[in-house]
LORO-465625 format. One record per residue (C-alpha): x, y, z. Coordinates in pm, whole numbers, plus 50000, padded with zeros to 5 digits. Each point is the difference from the previous one (the first is absolute). Layout:
BEGIN
XYZ;...
END
This chain:
BEGIN
203440416006694;498465023850254;502025029849885;499354992149635;496254997950055;499995033750172;502035016049721;497744985049733;496905014350169;501475034849973;500084996949621;496614983749934;498405030449835;503095006549789;500004963749887;496415002149877;500725032249816;503004984449828;497824970449900;497475023749841;502845017049812;501464967449866;496624983949925;497315024349888;497074976150055;498685003950356;499264963150061;503364989149862;501745026450211;498274986750312;501084964549916;503555012349940;500115017550338;498684968950178;502444976949827;502845023850086;498994998850367;500254962249997;503414999849832;501375025850241;498744981850306;501394966949874;503375016049928;500185032950194;502735025549926;502885002950240;499795028850244;503005017849849;498525001149647;497725027149848;496474986250040;498395018449708;502754990349759;499464963750106;496215003449958;500365016149656;502344972349885;497604972750114;497025017449840;501755005849666;501124963849994;496404989150055;498815022449716;502604985849764;499024964850104;496335007549940;500755012149649;501794968049918;496824979850064;501354964649981;502955009050216;497625014050262;498004967650008;503214979950020;501155021550290;496704994550184;500304962649950;503565001850127;498945019950306;497174975450069;502494971449981;502355018250231;497275004550261;499074963349973;503674989950039;500095019650324;497184979950149;496915015349842;496934979650085;496295002050070;500895009950354;501935030149865;496995010749798;497764996550303;502445020650208;500025027549741;496215001149974;499695000050378;502485028650029;498205020349736;496654995150167;501425007750343;501645032249887;496895012949822;497704990050283;502235017750253;499445032549817;496284994249953;499604992350371;501555033050108;497575022750179;499235034349864;501485024949942;503224980049956;498704976849728;499055028549766;503275019550031;502054967949950;498084991849682;500105035849868;503735003250070;501244966349876;497374988449752;498915033249849;503595012950043;498855033850127;502325021650201;499155008750362;499355035749888;497484988649736;498234977550253;499835028750246;498495022949740;497434974149891;498874991550354;500255035250138;502444991450279;503535011950085;502944982249838;501364992050347;496764981050074;500394979749681;503534990550096;498944991150353;497284977049862;502464984249760;502464993450282;497294985050222;498584979049718;503374985449908;500744992950365;496734980450021;500844980949680;503414990650131;498564989250334;497374977549841;502454983049766;502454994250283;497244984450209;498964976049720;503514991149884;501845001450329;503165019050095;501544992449661;496945011449810;501855028549830;502614976249858;497224976349889;498315028349811;503215007949813;500634963649922;496484996449864;500315031549795;502954985749807;497704972349872;497025021449901;498774997449642;497675026249846;496374992250074;498014992449687;496615005350168;499155028550233;498864994950358;496635016450063;499545023350293;497344992250258;496835021049980;500985018750315;502725018549809;498015008349688;499135034650132;503705008750016;501354990349662;497034986549806;500674968649803;503715000650076;501894968249908;502984992350225;502694986149775;503674992550036;500835037150005;498245003650336;501444967350133;503575008949912;499685035350133;498504988750331;502654973050040;502675026449954;498305023350250;500074972750262;503424987149902;502045031850005;500624996850373;498585007550340;502235029750073;499515024049707;497705005749705;500475026049728;496905015349843;501275010949662;498405025949775;499715028350253;502445026850106;499424994950371;502394982350237;499794961950000;497404984550226;501604978750269;498354969850162;501994990650310;500054964950146;499004994250360;503264983050097;501345015050324;502855024549985;500084999849621;502045030349893;498625024349744;501924997949672;499885027649741;500124988749637;501155021249708;497115010949780;499964978949682;499905015949655;496585015849948;497874978649768;498395013449689;496675016850087;496924985849833;498055032450012;500865035950080;498425002850343;498945032150173;501505013150322;501274973650246;500885005650368;503575009650087;502664973549965;500355000150376;496724981550062;500554964950139;497984971450144;501524976950260;498124967750077;500554975750285;498834964249938;499374973750269;499084963549960;496375006350085;499215034049854;501475028749799;499945035650131;501405030149822;501065033050147;498615031949853;502005016849724;502705019950173;501485031849855;503745002449953;502295028149889;498995012249657;502064985449717;500505018349671;497614991649720;501674977649746;499265000349628;500554967549816;501574995749660;501484974649765;502735000349736;499364979349686;501544998349655;498155003649671;499134963150009;498325005050341;502714980650180;501125012450343;503355017750014;501874994950325;502575019050200;499845033749826;500105033350182;496815020849987;500675037449998;497935030750068;500355022949697;498835036050002;499925021349687;499725036749932;496935016149839;499344990449640;502214968950005;498094975950221;500304969949768;503675001849912;501854968350096;502895020250140;499485012750352;501395031750154;500274983850341;499404964250108;500194980950325;499704962750052;496804993650194;499644962149963;501454968849844;497984973949815;499954965750164;500264966249830;496485004149860;500565035549877;497935014650284;500845030650206;498445023450253;500535037250051;498625022550272;497285023249880;500905036450034;499875034449847;503604997349882;499354969249788;500245006549627;500164977749696;501604966050069;502614985649763;502754974050021;503725006350026;501934970449868;502854992349766;497994973449818;496455014049993;498425033249913;496485012650064;497434999549719;496865007950204;500605018250329;497744996050302;497995029250133;499414997550377;496484998050130;498445017650296;500704986450352;497734970750080;499744988849637;499824962549940;500835003849630;503274985449880;502465021549811;501714983549704;503485008649876;500624985849652;503644996549900;502064987549705;503664991249945;502135031450001;502085009649699;501925030949889;499455014949657;502065026949830;500615013749657;500075030849783;497345022149838;500765012849649;498215016549709;499634985649650;503545010949912;501494983550308;500575032750184;499584996850381;496835015850141;500465017350332;497155004250249;497814971849870;497674986750269;499894961950007;497144983750190;499064963750061;496744989850163;498254968650122;498314980149719;496435010949927;498754964350038;501944991850317;496975001750225;498074977749762;502814974450016;499734997850378;497064983550178;500525022050305;498145028150173;502315029549928;497825027550143;502855012550216;502814996349745;501115028349774;501904999349669;503515014449988;502085014649720;503745002949941;501585030649841;503345012449877;501265029949800;502634998749730;503195019850060;502075021049758;501214968149827;496434986949975;500724973150262;497534988150265;499794972350257;497334984650228;501334977650277;496844983550134;497834991349701;497824968650034;500604971149762;496394995349895;498244995949667;498335029149824;501285029050205;498485032449880;502755022149853;499985036849904;502675024949890;499495037749968;502335027449882;499405035849893;499735002249622;499514962449949;497034977649957;499244979850314;500824963349990;497684975350169;500034962049992;500124968450211;503324983850084;500984967350167;503525002650141;501474965750073;503065011250194;502335028450080;501505018649707;501965031849923;499665001049623;496445011949929;499745025149717;496845021249993;499425019449678;497705030250021;498575015249683;499255036149924;496545007649859;499935001849623;499335033349836;496334999549911;497575024549851;497875002350318;502125026250174;498755030750184;502795025050061;500235035150136;501975024950204;499775015750348;501065036550053;499735025650278;498155033249984;502925016049815;500104972449737;503194983350133;500114962049985;499424981750332;502104969150062;498804972950238;496325009249982;497544971550030;497284997549738;496914977850022;497674986649731;497144984550199;501934974050206;503274998949804;502795024250095;503225012149836;502925022750095;501355028949792;503615001149879;502385029550007;498095016549717;496664995650177;498934973049751;497864969750083;498244972749808;497454972450054;499994968249791;496304993149993;500434963649893;502754991650250;499414965950165;500835014250345;497475028349975;497945003450320;497155014149792;500024968549793;500094978650313;497145018350169;497794997849693;499644963150080;497945010350303;498395033749925;499745026549728;503015023249984;499705032949813;503475013849921;499065034949877;501875022750240;503675007350072;501135014250336;503535011750076;501395003950354;503145014750149;500435009850365;499825037550044;497625004849707;496304997049943;499274971749753;499715004949626;497194983149810;498964992849641;496814982249892;499234983349669;496975009349795;497694973149868;499025001649633;497774972949856;500924976950286;503765004949955;502385018150237;501755029949843;503005014750187;501505034549950;503075000949780;502435005450157;499074988950353;501425024550253;499154999050372;500705032350184;500624998650374;498475027350216;500945019850309;500574985950347;497424975750144;497605012050266;499634991150368;497074994850233;500355005450375;497745003350300;498954984950333;498034969450107;497885006850306;497644979750217;496375007750084;501225024250268;502255018949759;503244986450148;502774990549756;500334962649950;503544986049991;500954968149816;497145001149748;500604987549646;499075024049720;500004990949630;498395006549663;497104977149917;500025009249630;503575006349880;500765001449626;500944965849860;503345000649820;501094964749900;502104970650115;503585004350114;502544977350170;502065010250298;503754999649941;501354964349995;496554984249987;498524982049697;496395004850110;498245031949894;497385015350227;497295025649933;500865035750089;498455034649989;500975034549881;499915015050349;502064971950155;502735003049738;500155038050021;500324997150380;502704973449969;497934973850185;499944972649736;497304974549926;497174988650226;497885015750270;501715031250138;498895019350303;501365026950228;499644999050377;498885029950205;502475014750247;499435006450369;497615028649931;498104982149722;501755018049710;500654983149663;501325009049655;499494982049668;502375007449709;500174993749625;496455010949920;498585012849675;497535029349982;496684982550072;497664989650282;500694967850191;498184977250242;502124997750314;499764971250249;500875000850370;500364968150206;500934991350356;502314969449949;499274987950353;496274994949936;499595004149618;497515028050067;499985018249668;498305029149829;500345013149645;499825037049910;499135007949633;500705031249796;503205011350170;501945022749763;503764995349956;502135029850103;498145007350326;501855002750331;497065006150236;498014967649969;498294987650317;498874963849988;497664993350293;499204964850118;496384997850124;498834983750321;498024967450038;501814982149717;500844967950189;498654972550223;501545000950345;499974961949996;498834974249750;499504964650128;498454967249893;500644964249887;501544983649696;498264967449902;500094976049708;497104988549784;498864975150263;499945026450271;503114986050170;502375026050144;503225007549814;502755002750258;503425016249953;498845020649702;501575033849940;497515028849981;501175034749906;498765031849831;501295004949646;499495026349732;500695006349633;502065030950071;501195008549649;499144988149651;501815004049672;497615011849728;500814997449632;497615012349733;497014996050231;500954965650136;501484988750331;503254981649927;501484997450348;499045003950367;502095007650307;498604987150330;500585011150355;499204981250322;500135004450376;500954975850276;498054967549992;498194982550281;499644962250025;496744981950063;499734978850313;498754964350026;496425011849950;500915020449692;499585032950188;501935031849927;500045036450107;501475029449806;500475035250129;499505032149799;498764987049666;498975025949736;496404998349883;500855006149635;502784993849745;501214968650183;499014963450013;500874970750226;502504974849874;499574965350154;502564973249933;501044966950154;502194972249874;496984977749939;497555025449853;499635020049680;500905036350081;496965022750020;499885037849954;496775007850178;498515033249891;502285006349703;498375018249709;496845004350208;498295033649960;499925017550334;502884979650137;499814980650324;497275023050127;497594984449749;500734964750127;500435004350372;496854997350209;501094994350356;503735008650003;500484976250294;498294969649847;501294994649646;499934965149850;502114996049688;500024967449802;503104987849818;500634969649779;502294972050105;502964995349768;499794968149790;502994989649791;499814980649678;502144990749703;498744989749658;501684973149790;498294991249672;500184965349851;500085016949657;502235030950039;498735015649681;496384999650112;500115034150171;502325029450056;498105017750280;497904991150301;497355017650205;497874992750307;496285005150067;497964997550317;496764980150028;498005029349855;502275002349697;501685031950120;503625004649892;502494997050286;503355017250029;502944975849983;503055010050203;503614990349947;501855010050315;503595010449934;501525004750344;499875037850029;497015004949772;497434981949796;498644998749647;496195000449978;498304989949677;496694985949885;501834977549756;503374984050065;502304986649727;500784963249956;503504991349881;500114966949819;496794990450171;501225007750352;499455028650243;501885012350300;498524992850342;497295026650021;497545011550263;496295007749988;497265004950256;498124970550148;496895008049798;501614986149682;497724974449831;501034997849632;503294999849812;499715015649653;502494992549724;500615024149712;501944998149676;500615030949791;497575019150219;497154975449932;498564978150273;500804963149948;498194983350290;499025002550367;500934975250270;498364998550347;502605003050277;500094997250377;502815018950165;500855002250369;502545019850202;503244982250079;501834977649758;499855010949633;497554980849783;501404986149677;497365003549728;500524976649705;496905005149784;
END
């Protein structure tokens, strides 16, 4: 019994969370957890069996019994009869009541500060780190007080119940029934917890604390070493126990002391004395995770691998290189050491495949990473056209279902979606070995010259006989065609031509065409979000200046020349020069780029289905899509290629500090440009505190300078931003940070922690940081604590979107964290009346429901950091 009681205590928080998952009503969930405790202590699992599997089985059986109603009452009557048959009597009832009173009174009689930390830890279920933050004391002090308080409890109960008091406590616990009326606290404790009612939850928890044994006690829920309470028996050897599986954290806590911190307590028969916390060799920080399936059930004994991908393919399920870094235990839990080499975490198993991969957190994080898996199947087939001819080079892509996160009642902030890809060969055949067997997988197929195919599929098992038919676009009347030639009038093959965002490639005769009504048109897609004016054609070919033709507008209609011929020009121009510092010395390692390149269109890299925005200058220089820069050499020299004859704004940035300056009106073709960085552009140090809305310090938060280095502009609008950052610092226990060499302008401070909403302090502020910073050594920046919630409507058709307001009626940003990024919106979609688990700041006060863009109703809400709140308006 002793070992079982200790093992059950380790899983108390997990048990209550499971109860809240199985039974949505809070009171019913509490009753379910209490009843489960009683069943487990009456019939404890054997030591060689998985505890959580046993707990889940008992709890599910209780839920099924509750739903049967009559059967539940019959079972209670049967249990009551069984107790009576075993000698139940008025004396038994008196013994139980006496035990309950004695246990509660023992806690209430504890002197301060031990009484408060015991109640906060085991009644309020707060972690030692949270208690330390609330009371403004070190975590080691909290653990010392807990150890001393428990030693005093054990001593008092042993005095009142004799040498066998511990066994008596366990025997009494097996007979406990849930209390129907609360026990009131004496007035002396009202200042600590107000009108707290001590119910069976407190009784059971305290009994377990005392019952787990005199030698060792595990404090679950923290990443520190276990606290040991040593008995005073002479010559008792020290025994090291293996660390149990880390329990599920209740709240993402800030920085905790190193895992090496320990407390050793010596207990005598007359008093309890505890040695000071002693340092030990530093142990590596461990990050905790869990593997579950799409029904939220733990998946045991699977290998967890460290997968690292190349640029541009971070979410592909296939990994270039993997190493096994952990193995899930019987409850699906695992730990991995935090480190710079840790990438995305997936599973490697012959039965399971990863659906949502885990993204590691920073060292010291209390947040749990979740790996979501599904049964693994292999799918293969052939891609053909309408006539049955094989299609070579078709890109096949499967992705996680769009509503997967809404299906799961889990915090998936640190889990990222994956996709699975294959390419058809010369016979049109393709195969994917590790596809998940899950409903409504997102499916897409792309091939040059064919309409894209997109749908949802629900593979039930492995198959090799899929047939994917791709269709060519029908010949319509909305066709814009033309020809690209060089300066001598010769056709140019392989030239790229853009019409706003859409692009095409010329054939051997230099011909191209755009089907203006094509369903895969990027112009058509972008018009859902912003106006797109397709009135200009640009042709590109490396080695030539671009050719261009614009349409005239007559009575509101576009009129194109007939025929349309784009003539390429001479060779592109270059721009070269030197970047120097305030003293005129050349600056090596500086990035130099064009702030205002000429937008061209969207193009996909070879072998990739996703098209990215690119620019004339980047394509002519052979650099491809995205933000392109050149780096200065050892003497500060640089050269930019692929330019057209016009003036540009040129940016220079030191990547080590993000110190940046922009130089307008620099003409292409020059080779003598000197770009001088001025002095006094940075703070030597920038220091301060990060606090939340209550003024409490935010520990273990990352603080780092960040900038919007490059932006894609299209027809006067920003359609994409590239960010750059420098090395982050981490706030200490008081929320303090210090940064060195921070630019005064064109940067902002990014503050993020696992339990806060990320803040970009100073972004889009005129004058930059210089306009916000008073004393550069005494900043105080306030962030919002991260509150999770999920919405589940009783009538799914009532609303299709949700929003959040603060107490003043101001619209709040709702965040959906996606592992390696997040999606911020003011309105979030509801799918069949249900949302994913979302996050919002702790100022949220009203949930707003919308249907068809029209507000339906407002519901007051109270959200708190920690466990997600299920809103069922």
